[in-house]
PABADREN-311236 format. One record per residue: residue in one letter; x negated, y negated, z of N, C-alpha, C, O in turn; residue number from 1. Coordinates in steps of 0.02 Angstrom, whole numbers, m for minus. Example, Ala and Ser with C-alpha at 12.3 -4.5 7.8 and 13.67 -1.06 7.14 Angstrom:
REM residues 2
+-------+--------+--------+--------+--------+--------+--------+--------+--------+--------+--------+--------+--------+-------+
: zalum :   n.px :   n.py :   n.pz :  ca.px :  ca.py :  ca.pz :   c.px :   c.py :   c.pz :   o.px :   o.py :   o.pz : lolum :
+-------+--------+--------+--------+--------+--------+--------+--------+--------+--------+--------+--------+--------+-------+
:     a :   m660 :    284 :    390 :   m615 :    225 :    390 :   m660 :    165 :    390 :   m712 :    166 :    423 :     1 :
:     s :   m642 :    112 :    354 :   m684 :     53 :    357 :   m645 :     m2 :    394 :   m670 :    m57 :    402 :     2 :
+-------+--------+--------+--------+--------+--------+--------+--------+--------+--------+--------+--------+--------+-------+
REM end
This chain:
REM residues 134
+-------+--------+--------+--------+--------+--------+--------+--------+--------+--------+--------+--------+--------+-------+
: zalum :   n.px :   n.py :   n.pz :  ca.px :  ca.py :  ca.pz :   c.px :   c.py :   c.pz :   o.px :   o.py :   o.pz : lolum :
+-------+--------+--------+--------+--------+--------+--------+--------+--------+--------+--------+--------+--------+-------+
:     m :  m3452 :  m5045 :   6501 :  m3443 :  m5014 :   6567 :  m3338 :  m5007 :   6573 :  m3304 :  m5058 :   6575 :     1 :
:     l :  m3319 :  m4966 :   6575 :  m3259 :  m4936 :   6592 :  m3216 :  m4953 :   6664 :  m3228 :  m4929 :   6720 :     2 :
:     w :  m3171 :  m4995 :   6647 :  m3147 :  m5012 :   6701 :  m3099 :  m4958 :   6740 :  m3073 :  m4912 :   6708 :     3 :
:     s :  m3087 :  m4964 :   6810 :  m3057 :  m4913 :   6846 :  m2999 :  m4925 :   6855 :  m2973 :  m4979 :   6867 :     4 :
:     n :  m2966 :  m4853 :   6846 :  m2884 :  m4847 :   6850 :  m2860 :  m4900 :   6907 :  m2808 :  m4931 :   6895 :     5 :
:     s :  m2890 :  m4910 :   6959 :  m2865 :  m4944 :   7011 :  m2855 :  m5025 :   7002 :  m2815 :  m5059 :   7034 :     6 :
:     f :  m2905 :  m5054 :   6945 :  m2916 :  m5109 :   6925 :  m2844 :  m5117 :   6883 :  m2801 :  m5160 :   6897 :     7 :
:     w :  m2840 :  m5085 :   6847 :  m2772 :  m5093 :   6801 :  m2718 :  m5082 :   6831 :  m2669 :  m5100 :   6799 :     8 :
:     k :  m2703 :  m5053 :   6900 :  m2640 :  m5058 :   6927 :  m2642 :  m5114 :   6977 :  m2588 :  m5121 :   7007 :     9 :
:     t :  m2697 :  m5162 :   6995 :  m2704 :  m5209 :   7027 :  m2676 :  m5266 :   6978 :  m2638 :  m5311 :   6997 :    10 :
:     i :  m2697 :  m5260 :   6924 :  m2689 :  m5316 :   6870 :  m2620 :  m5324 :   6840 :  m2593 :  m5378 :   6827 :    11 :
:     r :  m2590 :  m5252 :   6830 :  m2519 :  m5238 :   6822 :  m2475 :  m5265 :   6872 :  m2425 :  m5298 :   6857 :    12 :
:     f :  m2495 :  m5252 :   6938 :  m2450 :  m5274 :   6982 :  m2454 :  m5360 :   6987 :  m2401 :  m5389 :   6998 :    13 :
:     k :  m2499 :  m5389 :   6980 :  m2527 :  m5455 :   6978 :  m2469 :  m5505 :   6928 :  m2431 :  m5553 :   6936 :    14 :
:     i :  m2490 :  m5457 :   6873 :  m2444 :  m5482 :   6804 :  m2360 :  m5497 :   6837 :  m2338 :  m5552 :   6854 :    15 :
:     r :  m2318 :  m5425 :   6838 :  m2280 :  m5416 :   6862 :  m2239 :  m5452 :   6897 :  m2184 :  m5474 :   6877 :    16 :
:     s :  m2271 :  m5463 :   6963 :  m2271 :  m5530 :   7013 :  m2250 :  m5606 :   6986 :  m2208 :  m5651 :   6997 :    17 :
:     a :  m2301 :  m5593 :   6948 :  m2303 :  m5681 :   6915 :  m2243 :  m5694 :   6878 :  m2214 :  m5748 :   6883 :    18 :
:     m :  m2218 :  m5640 :   6837 :  m2161 :  m5638 :   6802 :  m2101 :  m5638 :   6838 :  m2054 :  m5663 :   6808 :    19 :
:     v :  m2092 :  m5621 :   6884 :  m2014 :  m5605 :   6919 :  m2020 :  m5680 :   6967 :  m2064 :  m5692 :   7008 :    20 :
:     d :  m1968 :  m5720 :   6952 :  m1963 :  m5773 :   7003 :  m1872 :  m5770 :   7017 :  m1826 :  m5791 :   6983 :    21 :
:     k :  m1874 :  m5728 :   7097 :  m1809 :  m5702 :   7128 :  m1789 :  m5647 :   7079 :  m1821 :  m5597 :   7065 :    22 :
:     d :  m1728 :  m5666 :   7055 :  m1694 :  m5608 :   7023 :  m1667 :  m5657 :   6950 :  m1627 :  m5634 :   6909 :    23 :
:     c :  m1690 :  m5705 :   6945 :  m1657 :  m5743 :   6890 :  m1666 :  m5708 :   6818 :  m1711 :  m5666 :   6809 :    24 :
:     k :  m1625 :  m5726 :   6775 :  m1637 :  m5695 :   6701 :  m1621 :  m5739 :   6648 :  m1613 :  m5730 :   6588 :    25 :
:     c :  m1618 :  m5799 :   6695 :  m1599 :  m5854 :   6649 :  m1661 :  m5906 :   6613 :  m1708 :  m5936 :   6640 :    26 :
:     t :  m1635 :  m5901 :   6525 :  m1714 :  m5926 :   6517 :  m1696 :  m5990 :   6487 :  m1740 :  m6019 :   6454 :    27 :
:     s :  m1631 :  m6018 :   6494 :  m1627 :  m6085 :   6447 :  m1627 :  m6141 :   6501 :  m1643 :  m6198 :   6483 :    28 :
:     c :  m1612 :  m6131 :   6555 :  m1612 :  m6196 :   6611 :  m1655 :  m6188 :   6660 :  m1668 :  m6237 :   6695 :    29 :
:     k :  m1693 :  m6110 :   6675 :  m1741 :  m6107 :   6722 :  m1701 :  m6117 :   6791 :  m1736 :  m6151 :   6828 :    30 :
:     c :  m1647 :  m6101 :   6819 :  m1625 :  m6109 :   6869 :  m1642 :  m6062 :   6931 :  m1642 :  m6083 :   6989 :    31 :
:     g :  m1653 :  m6014 :   6916 :  m1679 :  m5966 :   6965 :  m1618 :  m5904 :   7003 :  m1626 :  m5854 :   7040 :    32 :
:     d :  m1559 :  m5936 :   6975 :  m1493 :  m5909 :   7026 :  m1463 :  m5855 :   6963 :  m1421 :  m5816 :   6985 :    33 :
:     m :  m1475 :  m5849 :   6903 :  m1433 :  m5809 :   6877 :  m1449 :  m5733 :   6876 :  m1503 :  m5718 :   6851 :    34 :
:     t :  m1410 :  m5682 :   6900 :  m1409 :  m5614 :   6892 :  m1410 :  m5574 :   6841 :  m1398 :  m5605 :   6789 :    35 :
:     m :  m1423 :  m5505 :   6829 :  m1421 :  m5485 :   6756 :  m1339 :  m5457 :   6749 :  m1324 :  m5428 :   6697 :    36 :
:     d :  m1289 :  m5468 :   6803 :  m1221 :  m5471 :   6783 :  m1207 :  m5525 :   6754 :  m1166 :  m5518 :   6708 :    37 :
:     e :  m1233 :  m5596 :   6768 :  m1210 :  m5655 :   6744 :  m1225 :  m5664 :   6676 :  m1184 :  m5690 :   6637 :    38 :
:     l :  m1298 :  m5639 :   6656 :  m1329 :  m5651 :   6597 :  m1291 :  m5597 :   6551 :  m1284 :  m5609 :   6491 :    39 :
:     v :  m1268 :  m5544 :   6577 :  m1226 :  m5485 :   6523 :  m1167 :  m5526 :   6512 :  m1151 :  m5538 :   6454 :    40 :
:     s :  m1124 :  m5557 :   6575 :  m1070 :  m5593 :   6555 :  m1071 :  m5655 :   6503 :  m1022 :  m5676 :   6472 :    41 :
:     n :  m1116 :  m5671 :   6501 :  m1126 :  m5751 :   6461 :  m1136 :  m5709 :   6385 :  m1112 :  m5731 :   6333 :    42 :
:     i :  m1172 :  m5649 :   6387 :  m1184 :  m5620 :   6321 :  m1128 :  m5609 :   6291 :  m1128 :  m5624 :   6231 :    43 :
:     n :  m1075 :  m5586 :   6315 :  m1019 :  m5546 :   6314 :   m958 :  m5583 :   6290 :   m912 :  m5563 :   6255 :    44 :
:     d :   m973 :  m5654 :   6321 :   m921 :  m5700 :   6326 :   m911 :  m5724 :   6240 :   m953 :  m5751 :   6205 :    45 :
:     q :   m840 :  m5703 :   6221 :   m831 :  m5725 :   6136 :   m767 :  m5787 :   6140 :   m724 :  m5795 :   6096 :    46 :
:     t :   m772 :  m5819 :   6194 :   m734 :  m5880 :   6201 :   m768 :  m5936 :   6151 :   m828 :  m5949 :   6157 :    47 :
:     k :   m724 :  m5972 :   6098 :   m751 :  m6003 :   6056 :   m767 :  m6076 :   6073 :   m728 :  m6105 :   6111 :    48 :
:     p :   m819 :  m6108 :   6051 :   m813 :  m6181 :   6088 :   m787 :  m6218 :   6047 :   m819 :  m6271 :   6049 :    49 :
:     f :   m730 :  m6222 :   5996 :   m702 :  m6269 :   5957 :   m624 :  m6262 :   5959 :   m597 :  m6210 :   5976 :    50 :
:     i :   m592 :  m6313 :   5942 :   m514 :  m6308 :   5921 :   m520 :  m6313 :   5849 :   m552 :  m6355 :   5817 :    51 :
:     e :   m484 :  m6265 :   5829 :   m466 :  m6268 :   5759 :   m393 :  m6274 :   5729 :   m340 :  m6259 :   5758 :    52 :
:     e :   m401 :  m6302 :   5658 :   m348 :  m6342 :   5645 :   m346 :  m6305 :   5560 :   m378 :  m6330 :   5514 :    53 :
:     t :   m309 :  m6251 :   5554 :   m288 :  m6244 :   5479 :   m252 :  m6284 :   5427 :   m203 :  m6320 :   5438 :    54 :
:     f :   m284 :  m6273 :   5362 :   m239 :  m6307 :   5315 :   m274 :  m6272 :   5246 :   m323 :  m6236 :   5237 :    55 :
:     e :   m223 :  m6303 :   5203 :   m236 :  m6249 :   5145 :   m299 :  m6269 :   5114 :   m311 :  m6327 :   5098 :    56 :
:     g :   m351 :  m6207 :   5101 :   m400 :  m6213 :   5076 :   m461 :  m6236 :   5123 :   m520 :  m6239 :   5105 :    57 :
:     y :   m439 :  m6250 :   5180 :   m510 :  m6284 :   5228 :   m476 :  m6260 :   5298 :   m420 :  m6236 :   5306 :    58 :
:     v :   m530 :  m6274 :   5349 :   m507 :  m6288 :   5425 :   m547 :  m6347 :   5446 :   m597 :  m6367 :   5417 :    59 :
:     i :   m517 :  m6373 :   5502 :   m549 :  m6419 :   5529 :   m564 :  m6412 :   5605 :   m523 :  m6424 :   5648 :    60 :
:     r :   m645 :  m6385 :   5620 :   m656 :  m6380 :   5701 :   m686 :  m6443 :   5745 :   m736 :  m6476 :   5732 :    61 :
:     t :   m653 :  m6448 :   5785 :   m684 :  m6497 :   5832 :   m706 :  m6466 :   5893 :   m670 :  m6432 :   5930 :    62 :
:     f :   m779 :  m6481 :   5905 :   m840 :  m6467 :   5951 :   m821 :  m6514 :   6006 :   m814 :  m6575 :   5999 :    63 :
:     d :   m812 :  m6481 :   6064 :   m823 :  m6527 :   6134 :   m884 :  m6519 :   6168 :   m896 :  m6460 :   6181 :    64 :
:     p :   m938 :  m6571 :   6193 :   m996 :  m6542 :   6201 :  m1004 :  m6532 :   6286 :  m1057 :  m6528 :   6316 :    65 :
:     s :   m935 :  m6531 :   6315 :   m906 :  m6492 :   6388 :   m913 :  m6427 :   6395 :   m910 :  m6399 :   6450 :    66 :
:     y :   m925 :  m6392 :   6324 :   m921 :  m6323 :   6350 :  m1001 :  m6295 :   6343 :  m1051 :  m6319 :   6316 :    67 :
:     p :   m987 :  m6237 :   6377 :  m1070 :  m6199 :   6399 :  m1110 :  m6188 :   6337 :  m1082 :  m6171 :   6285 :    68 :
:     d :  m1179 :  m6199 :   6341 :  m1223 :  m6185 :   6298 :  m1220 :  m6115 :   6281 :  m1239 :  m6094 :   6226 :    69 :
:     h :  m1198 :  m6080 :   6323 :  m1221 :  m5990 :   6299 :  m1162 :  m5993 :   6242 :  m1166 :  m5942 :   6207 :    70 :
:     l :  m1128 :  m6022 :   6228 :  m1052 :  m6007 :   6198 :  m1078 :  m6032 :   6102 :  m1051 :  m6013 :   6050 :    71 :
:     y :  m1126 :  m6069 :   6109 :  m1159 :  m6089 :   6017 :  m1218 :  m6027 :   6028 :  m1272 :  m6027 :   6057 :    72 :
:     k :  m1182 :  m5975 :   5989 :  m1219 :  m5923 :   5981 :  m1243 :  m5910 :   5897 :  m1217 :  m5937 :   5848 :    73 :
:     w :  m1304 :  m5857 :   5897 :  m1328 :  m5874 :   5828 :  m1285 :  m5820 :   5796 :  m1278 :  m5771 :   5832 :    74 :
:     h :  m1252 :  m5816 :   5734 :  m1205 :  m5773 :   5713 :  m1218 :  m5779 :   5629 :  m1263 :  m5814 :   5605 :    75 :
:     s :  m1170 :  m5738 :   5591 :  m1171 :  m5752 :   5522 :  m1100 :  m5723 :   5515 :  m1077 :  m5679 :   5551 :    76 :
:     d :  m1061 :  m5760 :   5455 :  m1003 :  m5759 :   5427 :   m979 :  m5712 :   5372 :  m1016 :  m5704 :   5324 :    77 :
:     p :   m929 :  m5683 :   5374 :   m912 :  m5621 :   5321 :   m894 :  m5658 :   5256 :   m865 :  m5626 :   5212 :    78 :
:     e :   m913 :  m5738 :   5244 :   m892 :  m5759 :   5169 :   m927 :  m5816 :   5166 :   m950 :  m5847 :   5214 :    79 :
:     d :   m932 :  m5833 :   5093 :   m976 :  m5893 :   5120 :   m935 :  m5968 :   5126 :   m876 :  m5982 :   5116 :    80 :
:     r :  m1000 :  m6016 :   5150 :   m950 :  m6068 :   5179 :   m995 :  m6137 :   5157 :  m1054 :  m6137 :   5137 :    81 :
:     v :   m952 :  m6194 :   5164 :   m985 :  m6242 :   5153 :   m950 :  m6297 :   5207 :   m890 :  m6311 :   5212 :    82 :
:     i :  m1003 :  m6319 :   5242 :   m989 :  m6370 :   5286 :   m997 :  m6442 :   5290 :  m1053 :  m6469 :   5295 :    83 :
:     e :   m923 :  m6485 :   5288 :   m929 :  m6550 :   5268 :   m933 :  m6578 :   5356 :   m900 :  m6551 :   5400 :    84 :
:     v :   m976 :  m6629 :   5367 :   m962 :  m6669 :   5416 :   m916 :  m6725 :   5414 :   m918 :  m6769 :   5370 :    85 :
:     l :   m873 :  m6723 :   5462 :   m839 :  m6798 :   5444 :   m837 :  m6849 :   5491 :   m804 :  m6899 :   5477 :    86 :
:     e :   m869 :  m6847 :   5550 :   m886 :  m6909 :   5589 :   m964 :  m6884 :   5611 :   m978 :  m6824 :   5618 :    87 :
:     d :  m1006 :  m6930 :   5620 :  m1086 :  m6935 :   5636 :  m1085 :  m6912 :   5700 :  m1038 :  m6925 :   5737 :    88 :
:     s :  m1147 :  m6867 :   5721 :  m1152 :  m6845 :   5782 :  m1233 :  m6836 :   5793 :  m1279 :  m6846 :   5753 :    89 :
:     d :  m1235 :  m6812 :   5862 :  m1300 :  m6805 :   5876 :  m1310 :  m6718 :   5870 :  m1366 :  m6694 :   5877 :    90 :
:     w :  m1257 :  m6681 :   5859 :  m1282 :  m6603 :   5860 :  m1320 :  m6583 :   5777 :  m1320 :  m6614 :   5724 :    91 :
:     r :  m1343 :  m6535 :   5793 :  m1390 :  m6502 :   5750 :  m1360 :  m6445 :   5701 :  m1310 :  m6417 :   5723 :    92 :
:     f :  m1381 :  m6426 :   5642 :  m1373 :  m6351 :   5608 :  m1431 :  m6320 :   5618 :  m1480 :  m6354 :   5632 :    93 :
:     q :  m1434 :  m6246 :   5613 :  m1503 :  m6207 :   5608 :  m1493 :  m6140 :   5562 :  m1452 :  m6097 :   5577 :    94 :
:     y :  m1521 :  m6138 :   5525 :  m1535 :  m6064 :   5502 :  m1586 :  m6028 :   5528 :  m1633 :  m6060 :   5553 :    95 :
:     d :  m1588 :  m5954 :   5527 :  m1626 :  m5923 :   5564 :  m1699 :  m5935 :   5531 :  m1709 :  m5937 :   5470 :    96 :
:     n :  m1739 :  m5943 :   5572 :  m1823 :  m5949 :   5550 :  m1826 :  m6018 :   5500 :  m1865 :  m6021 :   5452 :    97 :
:     e :  m1778 :  m6073 :   5520 :  m1796 :  m6128 :   5495 :  m1780 :  m6183 :   5553 :  m1742 :  m6169 :   5599 :    98 :
:     l :  m1814 :  m6251 :   5546 :  m1784 :  m6317 :   5601 :  m1740 :  m6344 :   5584 :  m1729 :  m6370 :   5529 :    99 :
:     p :  m1704 :  m6339 :   5640 :  m1637 :  m6371 :   5642 :  m1631 :  m6443 :   5601 :  m1682 :  m6478 :   5596 :   100 :
:     t :  m1577 :  m6461 :   5577 :  m1564 :  m6524 :   5551 :  m1498 :  m6552 :   5568 :  m1448 :  m6519 :   5585 :   101 :
:     p :  m1502 :  m6620 :   5562 :  m1460 :  m6661 :   5583 :  m1400 :  m6657 :   5555 :  m1401 :  m6655 :   5493 :   102 :
:     l :  m1329 :  m6655 :   5592 :  m1247 :  m6634 :   5575 :  m1226 :  m6709 :   5552 :  m1185 :  m6738 :   5587 :   103 :
:     i :  m1253 :  m6744 :   5492 :  m1232 :  m6804 :   5483 :  m1176 :  m6812 :   5423 :  m1172 :  m6767 :   5381 :   104 :
:     t :  m1133 :  m6873 :   5419 :  m1088 :  m6874 :   5366 :  m1111 :  m6876 :   5304 :  m1165 :  m6905 :   5303 :   105 :
:     g :  m1089 :  m6854 :   5236 :  m1111 :  m6855 :   5169 :  m1156 :  m6786 :   5163 :  m1162 :  m6768 :   5104 :   106 :
:     v :  m1183 :  m6751 :   5202 :  m1232 :  m6703 :   5175 :  m1183 :  m6629 :   5205 :  m1164 :  m6614 :   5262 :   107 :
:     d :  m1176 :  m6605 :   5156 :  m1139 :  m6542 :   5147 :  m1180 :  m6483 :   5160 :  m1233 :  m6478 :   5130 :   108 :
:     i :  m1159 :  m6434 :   5203 :  m1218 :  m6373 :   5216 :  m1193 :  m6321 :   5197 :  m1140 :  m6301 :   5221 :   109 :
:     k :  m1225 :  m6291 :   5152 :  m1211 :  m6225 :   5123 :  m1222 :  m6151 :   5148 :  m1273 :  m6122 :   5128 :   110 :
:     i :  m1182 :  m6120 :   5187 :  m1181 :  m6055 :   5217 :  m1182 :  m5983 :   5172 :  m1128 :  m5953 :   5164 :   111 :
:     p :  m1246 :  m5956 :   5140 :  m1210 :  m5892 :   5098 :  m1184 :  m5843 :   5151 :  m1199 :  m5846 :   5211 :   112 :
:     k :  m1148 :  m5801 :   5126 :  m1106 :  m5736 :   5166 :  m1182 :  m5712 :   5203 :  m1236 :  m5711 :   5173 :   113 :
:     g :  m1171 :  m5692 :   5270 :  m1205 :  m5649 :   5308 :  m1282 :  m5683 :   5322 :  m1324 :  m5650 :   5353 :   114 :
:     t :  m1292 :  m5735 :   5304 :  m1341 :  m5795 :   5320 :  m1330 :  m5805 :   5417 :  m1277 :  m5823 :   5444 :   115 :
:     i :  m1382 :  m5790 :   5447 :  m1394 :  m5805 :   5510 :  m1398 :  m5866 :   5527 :  m1442 :  m5898 :   5499 :   116 :
:     h :  m1356 :  m5903 :   5577 :  m1362 :  m5979 :   5576 :  m1325 :  m5989 :   5658 :  m1295 :  m5945 :   5690 :   117 :
:     r :  m1339 :  m6062 :   5680 :  m1298 :  m6087 :   5730 :  m1300 :  m6154 :   5724 :  m1327 :  m6192 :   5685 :   118 :
:     i :  m1259 :  m6161 :   5782 :  m1242 :  m6254 :   5785 :  m1276 :  m6273 :   5855 :  m1266 :  m6234 :   5902 :   119 :
:     i :  m1315 :  m6329 :   5865 :  m1352 :  m6343 :   5927 :  m1312 :  m6396 :   5949 :  m1308 :  m6447 :   5914 :   120 :
:     k :  m1282 :  m6391 :   6001 :  m1256 :  m6436 :   6046 :  m1266 :  m6497 :   6052 :  m1324 :  m6502 :   6073 :   121 :
:     g :  m1240 :  m6555 :   6045 :  m1259 :  m6619 :   6046 :  m1208 :  m6660 :   6120 :  m1176 :  m6635 :   6167 :   122 :
:     t :  m1219 :  m6718 :   6103 :  m1178 :  m6768 :   6180 :  m1120 :  m6779 :   6164 :  m1086 :  m6774 :   6216 :   123 :
:     n :  m1085 :  m6792 :   6116 :  m1033 :  m6820 :   6082 :   m995 :  m6764 :   6035 :  m1028 :  m6716 :   6015 :   124 :
:     i :   m924 :  m6770 :   6017 :   m889 :  m6746 :   5991 :   m899 :  m6724 :   5926 :   m889 :  m6773 :   5890 :   125 :
:     l :   m913 :  m6677 :   5892 :   m931 :  m6656 :   5829 :   m881 :  m6630 :   5779 :   m862 :  m6573 :   5791 :   126 :
:     k :   m853 :  m6663 :   5721 :   m786 :  m6636 :   5688 :   m818 :  m6609 :   5624 :   m860 :  m6645 :   5598 :   127 :
:     i :   m804 :  m6555 :   5599 :   m819 :  m6524 :   5534 :   m758 :  m6499 :   5501 :   m708 :  m6480 :   5532 :   128 :
:     k :   m764 :  m6499 :   5425 :   m720 :  m6463 :   5398 :   m748 :  m6426 :   5350 :   m785 :  m6444 :   5305 :   129 :
:     i :   m718 :  m6346 :   5368 :   m757 :  m6295 :   5332 :   m719 :  m6263 :   5279 :   m660 :  m6246 :   5283 :   130 :
:     y :   m758 :  m6258 :   5229 :   m730 :  m6219 :   5159 :   m742 :  m6152 :   5171 :   m796 :  m6135 :   5194 :   131 :
:     k :   m702 :  m6116 :   5161 :   m706 :  m6037 :   5142 :   m701 :  m6001 :   5073 :   m657 :  m6014 :   5032 :   132 :
:     s :   m746 :  m5960 :   5062 :   m743 :  m5938 :   4992 :   m758 :  m5843 :   4998 :   m810 :  m5816 :   5018 :   133 :
:     y :   m704 :  m5814 :   4979 :   m719 :  m5748 :   4979 :   m735 :  m5696 :   4924 :   m747 :  m5637 :   4939 :   134 :
+-------+--------+--------+--------+--------+--------+--------+--------+--------+--------+--------+--------+--------+-------+
REM end
């Protein structure tokens, strides 16, 4: 038995209605208040969520958990990097298509050039040393 065209129109309407919760485009906090303009603004926000100190051969980055979640984006870097965690924290590191790993003192993380990755925010300050090789 073939289903009528009106049946499919009704089903599509019900599915679309169920998917729309006000005009919220937010996917992380489910606040129900984010508009498309705010979503685009968050995506385009290029603010760096860290303070960086440059030294000979390495940089030290300090991440503050008070920065908003949308600043911790998936990205890749133009050079190989090795990350050394300077102080234990509850932050995590994640390569694309892999499970997150904790950022703890004594465990270096090697990031090959062009590898997609991100840092997942914790509740305390994170301090890391980054060695770059071109």
